[in-house]
Backbone as JSON Lines, residues from 0, in Angstrom:
{"i":0,"aa":"X","n":[-99.3,-131.44,48.2],"ca":[-100.03,-130.19,48.16],"c":[-99.27,-129.08,48.89]}
{"i":1,"aa":"X","n":[-98.66,-129.39,50.01],"ca":[-97.94,-128.37,50.77],"c":[-96.79,-127.78,49.97]}
{"i":2,"aa":"X","n":[-96.09,-128.64,49.22],"ca":[-94.97,-128.14,48.42],"c":[-95.47,-127.19,47.33]}
{"i":3,"aa":"X","n":[-96.66,-127.43,46.82],"ca":[-97.25,-126.53,45.82],"c":[-97.56,-125.16,46.4]}
{"i":4,"aa":"X","n":[-97.76,-125.1,47.72],"ca":[-98.03,-123.84,48.4],"c":[-96.76,-123.14,48.86]}
{"i":5,"aa":"X","n":[-95.59,-123.74,48.57],"ca":[-94.33,-123.1,48.91],"c":[-93.64,-123.64,50.15]}
{"i":6,"aa":"X","n":[-94.19,-124.7,50.75],"ca":[-93.57,-125.27,51.93],"c":[-92.33,-126.08,51.55]}
{"i":7,"aa":"X","n":[-91.38,-126.13,52.47],"ca":[-90.22,-127.0,52.33],"c":[-90.51,-128.26,53.13]}
{"i":8,"aa":"X","n":[-90.28,-129.43,52.54],"ca":[-90.57,-130.71,53.19],"c":[-89.27,-131.34,53.65]}
{"i":9,"aa":"X","n":[-89.23,-131.76,54.9],"ca":[-88.04,-132.39,55.46],"c":[-87.65,-133.69,54.78]}
{"i":10,"aa":"X","n":[-88.56,-134.33,54.08],"ca":[-88.25,-135.56,53.35],"c":[-87.36,-135.32,52.14]}
{"i":11,"aa":"X","n":[-87.25,-134.07,51.69],"ca":[-86.38,-133.72,50.57],"c":[-84.96,-133.36,51.01]}
{"i":12,"aa":"X","n":[-84.74,-133.26,52.3],"ca":[-83.43,-132.85,52.78],"c":[-82.39,-133.94,52.52]}
{"i":13,"aa":"X","n":[-81.16,-133.53,52.19],"ca":[-80.1,-134.53,52.04],"c":[-79.66,-135.03,53.42]}
{"i":14,"aa":"X","n":[-79.14,-136.2,53.46],"ca":[-78.68,-136.75,54.75],"c":[-79.85,-137.2,55.6]}
{"i":15,"aa":"X","n":[-79.91,-136.72,56.83],"ca":[-80.98,-137.08,57.75],"c":[-82.29,-136.44,57.31]}
{"i":16,"aa":"X","n":[-83.24,-137.25,56.93],"ca":[-84.52,-136.73,56.45],"c":[-85.55,-136.74,57.57]}
{"i":17,"aa":"X","n":[-86.34,-135.69,57.61],"ca":[-87.37,-135.53,58.63],"c":[-88.71,-135.51,57.92]}
{"i":18,"aa":"X","n":[-89.31,-136.69,57.75],"ca":[-90.5,-136.83,56.91],"c":[-91.72,-136.12,57.47]}
{"i":19,"aa":"X","n":[-91.75,-135.84,58.74],"ca":[-92.92,-135.18,59.32],"c":[-92.74,-133.66,59.39]}
{"i":20,"aa":"X","n":[-91.65,-133.14,58.83],"ca":[-91.33,-131.71,58.95],"c":[-91.78,-130.92,57.73]}
{"i":21,"aa":"X","n":[-92.56,-129.87,57.97],"ca":[-92.9,-128.89,56.94],"c":[-92.54,-127.52,57.49]}
{"i":22,"aa":"X","n":[-92.0,-126.66,56.64],"ca":[-91.74,-125.3,57.08],"c":[-91.94,-124.35,55.91]}
{"i":23,"aa":"X","n":[-92.29,-123.14,56.26],"ca":[-92.53,-122.1,55.26],"c":[-91.77,-120.86,55.68]}
{"i":24,"aa":"X","n":[-90.85,-120.43,54.87],"ca":[-90.13,-119.19,55.13],"c":[-90.87,-118.07,54.42]}
{"i":25,"aa":"X","n":[-91.47,-117.18,55.19],"ca":[-92.28,-116.12,54.61],"c":[-92.27,-114.89,55.5]}
{"i":26,"aa":"X","n":[-92.59,-113.76,54.91],"ca":[-92.72,-112.51,55.66],"c":[-94.18,-112.24,56.04]}
{"i":27,"aa":"X","n":[-95.09,-113.11,55.64],"ca":[-96.5,-112.9,55.95],"c":[-96.76,-113.06,57.44]}
{"i":28,"aa":"X","n":[-97.62,-112.23,57.99],"ca":[-98.09,-112.47,59.34],"c":[-99.13,-113.58,59.27]}
{"i":29,"aa":"X","n":[-99.4,-114.24,60.39],"ca":[-100.24,-115.44,60.36],"c":[-101.63,-115.17,59.78]}
{"i":30,"aa":"X","n":[-102.27,-114.05,60.13],"ca":[-103.62,-113.77,59.63],"c":[-103.62,-113.68,58.11]}
{"i":31,"aa":"X","n":[-102.63,-113.02,57.53],"ca":[-102.57,-112.92,56.08],"c":[-102.27,-114.27,55.44]}
{"i":32,"aa":"X","n":[-101.42,-115.07,56.09],"ca":[-101.12,-116.4,55.58],"c":[-102.37,-117.27,55.59]}
{"i":33,"aa":"X","n":[-103.11,-117.21,56.69],"ca":[-104.34,-118.0,56.81],"c":[-105.34,-117.6,55.72]}
{"i":34,"aa":"X","n":[-105.47,-116.31,55.46],"ca":[-106.37,-115.84,54.42],"c":[-105.91,-116.31,53.04]}
{"i":35,"aa":"X","n":[-104.61,-116.29,52.82],"ca":[-104.07,-116.76,51.54],"c":[-104.38,-118.23,51.33]}
{"i":36,"aa":"X","n":[-104.22,-119.04,52.38],"ca":[-104.54,-120.46,52.27],"c":[-106.02,-120.68,51.97]}
{"i":37,"aa":"X","n":[-106.88,-119.9,52.62],"ca":[-108.32,-120.03,52.36],"c":[-108.63,-119.72,50.9]}
{"i":38,"aa":"X","n":[-107.95,-118.73,50.34],"ca":[-108.17,-118.4,48.94],"c":[-107.72,-119.53,48.03]}
{"i":39,"aa":"X","n":[-106.56,-120.12,48.34],"ca":[-106.01,-121.18,47.5],"c":[-106.81,-122.46,47.63]}
{"i":40,"aa":"X","n":[-107.12,-122.87,48.85],"ca":[-107.76,-124.17,49.08],"c":[-109.27,-124.12,48.81]}
{"i":41,"aa":"X","n":[-109.94,-123.12,49.34],"ca":[-111.4,-123.07,49.25],"c":[-111.92,-122.15,48.16]}
{"i":42,"aa":"X","n":[-111.01,-121.39,47.55],"ca":[-111.42,-120.4,46.56],"c":[-112.46,-119.45,47.14]}
{"i":43,"aa":"X","n":[-112.28,-119.11,48.41],"ca":[-113.19,-118.18,49.06],"c":[-112.39,-117.21,49.92]}
{"i":44,"aa":"X","n":[-112.91,-116.02,50.08],"ca":[-112.22,-115.02,50.89],"c":[-113.12,-114.63,52.04]}
{"i":45,"aa":"X","n":[-112.92,-115.28,53.2],"ca":[-113.7,-114.97,54.39],"c":[-112.86,-114.16,55.37]}
{"i":46,"aa":"X","n":[-111.86,-113.46,54.85],"ca":[-110.96,-112.68,55.69],"c":[-111.65,-111.43,56.19]}
{"i":47,"aa":"X","n":[-111.35,-111.07,57.41],"ca":[-111.91,-109.85,57.98],"c":[-111.13,-108.64,57.52]}
{"i":48,"aa":"X","n":[-109.84,-108.83,57.23],"ca":[-108.99,-107.73,56.79],"c":[-108.54,-108.0,55.35]}
{"i":49,"aa":"X","n":[-108.38,-106.97,54.56],"ca":[-107.86,-107.21,53.21],"c":[-106.4,-107.62,53.26]}
{"i":50,"aa":"X","n":[-105.99,-108.46,52.32],"ca":[-104.59,-108.87,52.24],"c":[-103.75,-107.72,51.73]}
{"i":51,"aa":"X","n":[-102.54,-107.6,52.24],"ca":[-101.62,-106.56,51.78],"c":[-100.6,-107.14,50.86]}
């Protein structure tokens, strides 16, 4: 599921694999990222601020 959201998984790395590692390279600030996840996962928008 995380890869579908754009995360990079350490288990896909060549050589030394880090199976517990997830990372997301993004320009979103955390509040906007959290709101985006709520929209994707819960199909609900409980954000206090509109997404930009």
